[in-house]
N, C-alpha and C positions, 0 to 999 in steps of 0.2 A: 221632409222625407215622409212617405206614407207609412202608416203603422203596419206591423206584422199582420198577415192575413191567415186565416185557417181554412183548411180544405178537408174534404172527406170524399172517399171513393163512392159514396152512395148519393152524391149530389144533394145533401141536406146540410143542416148547420152543424152536424156532429157525426162522428163515426158511428158504426152500428152499436158500439158499446156506450155511446153517449159522450165519449171523451173527444174534444176537438183535437185534430192533428195539425200541427203547423205545416204550412206549405212554403211560404216565402220567409226565408231566414235572413235577417239583416246583418250587415257587416261580416260576411262569411269568408273565412280563410280558404283560399284556393291553392295553397302551396302543395297539398297532397293530391291535387286533381290536375296538375300539369307536370309532365314528365321532365321538364327542365327544372322543376323545384323552385320556381320563382315565388318569393313571398309577397303575394298580393291579396287584396280582399275585394269581394263583390259587394256593391251596395245592397243588393238583394240576390238570394240564390234559391233555386227550386229544383228539386230532382223529380222528374216525371217518369212514371212507369206505365202509363196508358195514354191513348190518344185523348181521352176525356180530360185527364190532368193537363195534357199539353195545351189543349184548346182553352182551358181555364187560365193557364198561365199567360197565354197570348192575349186573352181578353183583359186580364189584369194590367198587363204591360200597356195595352192600348189605352185603357181607361185612365191610368195614372201617367200616361205619356212618358214611359220609361224606355230608354234605349234597351235593345235586346242584344245578348251575346249567347250564341248556341254553343254548348260545350259537349263534346263527345269523350273520346279517350284522353284528350289533353296532350297528345303526342306530336302534334304538328303545329304548335303555336308558341309564340314568344309573348308573354304578358309583360308589357313594358311599364305598366303602372296599375293602380287600383282601377277596377272596372265600374263605371257608373251604370245605373240602371239595374236590369234583371238578367242574371245568368241562368239560363235554362239548361239543366244537365239531362241529356237524353239517355234514359235507361230502359227503353222499350225492349222487351224480350220476346223471343218466339221464332220457331222455324217451321215452315209448312211446305210440304211437297204438293205443289199446285197442279202439276201435269207431268206426263211422261209419255214417251213413245219407244220405239225399238232402239233408238240411238241416244236419246237425251232425257234428262230430268230437269224440270224447272222448280227451283227451290226459292221460296220467298222467306227472307230473313229480316227480322226487325232491326231497326237502326242502332239500338243500344247493345247489340250482341258484340262480344269481343271478337276481333278479326281472327286471330290465331286459333281461338277455340272453334270458330266456324271451320277453319281449314282442317282441324283435327276431326271434327264431326263428319265432314265430308269424306275424309279418308276412311273413317270407321264404317261408313255406309256405302263405300265404293262409288261415290260421286266424284268424278275426276275433273281436274282442270285448275284447281286452286293450289296444287302442291308447290309450284314455283313461288307462290306468294306467302310461304310459311314464315312465321315469326315476325311479320310486319306488325308493329304496335298500332293500337288504335281501335276504333269501332267500325262496324259495318256501314253506318250512315255517313261516316266521313270519307270512306274509301272512294266513292264516285267523285266527290268534289276534287280530290287530288288525282284521280285516275291512277291509283297506286300501281306500281310496277316493280318487278325484280326478276332477274335471271331469265330474261327473254319473254316474259308474259306481263301483260297489263290487264287491269280490271276490265277494260272494254272488251277484251277477248272472251270473257265469260259472262258478259252482262246482257240481260234481256230488257229489263225496265226497272224504274223505281217509282215509288209514290212519295209525294211531298205535300206539305201544307203551305198554301200561300199565306205568308205572315200577315199581310195587310187584310185579307178577307177571311182567313180561317178555312178556306175551302180546299179540298184535296185535288191534286193534279197528278197525272201520270206522265212521266217522261220516258220516251223510247231511247234506244241507243243513239240514234241519229240526233234527236232533239237535245241530248246532253252535250253534243259538240265536243267530244273527247279529244284531247291532244296530249302531248308529252307532259305528264304531271299537271294536267290542266283539264278543265271542263267549263261549261257555260256558267256553273255556279261560282267559279273564281273570276268570271268576267262580267258580262252585262247583267247577269241575274244574281250577282253577289249579294248575299244577305237578304234576299227577297223570298227564298223558299227554305223550308225546314224538312229535311229528308226523314221519312218515318219507316220505310221499308225498301229493300232492294231484292229484285228477283234475278237469280242466276240461271244460266243455261249450261248445264254440266254434262259431261260425257258418261255413258254407262260402261264404255270400254276405255282402258288407259289410252291417253292421248298425250304422250310425253313431248315436252319441249326441252331439248338438251343442247341447244345451239350456243348458250352462253359459255364463253371460254373457261371461266373458273369452275363451272358446273361440269363441263365435259372432262376437264382435268381431274376433278375429284372422282369421277366415275369411270375413268379410263381403264381400270382393271376389269370392268364388267362389259359383256356384250350387250348391245342395245336392246336385243329382244329378251334379255334376262333382267333388265332394270324395271323395278316397280315404282309406282307413284309414291308409295310409302318410303322407299329408299331415296327418291329425289327430295322429298320433304326433309328426311333426316339429315341428308348431306347439306342441304341449304341451311338448316338450323345450325349445324355444326360450323359452317362457314361464317354465318352471321354472328354466332356467339364468339368465334375466334377474333373477329375484327371490330365488332360493335359492342360497346359497353352496355350492360344491363342498366336501364334508367333507375331501377330500384336501388342500385349500388352507386352509380355515378350519373347524376341527373343529365339528361341530354334529350334531343328531339330526333336522333338518328341523323341521316344525311342532311346537312344544313344547306347545301347548295345543289342546284340542278346541274347535270352534266351539260355544258353549253353546246349548242349546235351552231356551227359556223359554215360559211361558204367553203366549198372544196378548194377554191383558189387561195383563200386565206390559210387553209390547212397546209397546202403544199409549201407556202412561204414559211409558215412556222416550222414545218418538219425540216426544211433546209437548215435552219439554225438549231433545231432541237430534235436530232434524229431518234431519240428514245421516246418522243411524245406518244402517249397512249391515246388511240382514237378508234372509232368504229364508223363505218360508212352508214349513212342514213338513206341516201339515194345517190343519183349521179351528180347532184348539185350541192349536197350538204354532207357534213361530217360531224359526228358527235365526239367531243373531247372528254376525257376522263378528268373531271374537276378535281378528284383526289390527287392525281398526278401533278396538275398545275399547282395546287396548294402546297403539296409536299416539296416539289422542286423550287418553289419560291421560299422555302425555308421555314414553313409554319408548323409542320408536324411536331407535336410534343411541346410546343411553346406554351408557357404559362403566363397569363397576364392578370395578376392580382388573383381574384376569386374565380376567374374563368380561365379556360384552357382549350387548346386543340389536342384531341386525343392522340396518344403516342402510337397507337396501332392503326388508326384510320384518320387521315387528315380532313376528311369530309365532316367529321363529327366535332362539334363544339360542345364542351362539357361545362357544368356549373357546380362543381363540388363545393364551393363556398356559399351556395344558395344566394347568389348575388341578385340584384335587381335586373330586370330584363334589359334595361338600357345599356348595361355593362356588356351583356352578351352581344347586343347589336353593335356596340362600339368596336368589339373585337371583329365581328363579321365585316364591318366596313373597312377596317384596316387590312384585312385579307383581300377584300375585293379590290382595294386600291393597289395593293402590292402585286396581285396577279395581273391587273390591267396594265400597270406600268411595265412589267416584265414581258407579257405576252400579247398585250393589246386585246385581251379577251375579257368580256364582262361576265362576272358570275352573278347568277340570280338566286336569291334565297328560296328554299322550298317552303319553310314554315311561314305562316302569316303572323304579322306583328299587330298587337292590340294594346291600348286603344289606337 
């Protein structure tokens, strides 16, 4: 195992006051840095707050031949065991208005910024477009990887470009909206470029005038008492926060990663066959050929909502959420997820795909 290394912001052997500052911390506890509360450790851990620190961390990992794990908000991962190598915690901060015209503003945001705090910032400055994505946990840098979405809006709808560092070369690269290959809870960074780039900043294209998206049924129902032209983006955000808080547990109180499974998309012909046997099946049309099923309905009606399996459980208010109140190991959460997947497949013939990534 390599020895601890010391780092300084001024690229010398010591900080400005002459005292070395440790950068790479060995045997580091990650339980407080993943929202599922899994008790695992990193062989080495480093928190980076600048691109200079980030490049130094990448050089160190290459020199020592250490595997890399990039950590953001820790809200969309299941840590199944201790992590070998170097965990790089992205804490880059900053927001910059890079351009504007009569209709739009382009806001560049560092990858380590908290997502919901960014939404609040944009509401305060009247930059519209993120309000439907309120209260989603995690960091800005992780949002494009997952193409986060909620209540009728996806990240791709407000995305302009991102900058990333090629992990192998250390060189910066810009990705446009098209080159990110966004899909439903998906992007190129979850597919063929997985673990090859490290996102450092995201640029958003946001409206100067309210541009409300009110198509999602639960949102329309909550705002039914208001005329559309009287609804403000702030109201939309507040209603969505209330809906989310009512059905999703706070990870600080009950460890979880939010929705554990994607809503499955199936052929329309399969949907019609399912609906014949299950008339109450909740679904949404994607196009003429495909239908998106509500995974929560499938899990709930397979009898899983509120079920407790040792130290892990299915949340009593939302069947999509697996919780870890006993701070169990990640493999116990995965075991529960696999039981649910098997049960739903046996009952409906539908395969559920997890949203979070499993590590190692």
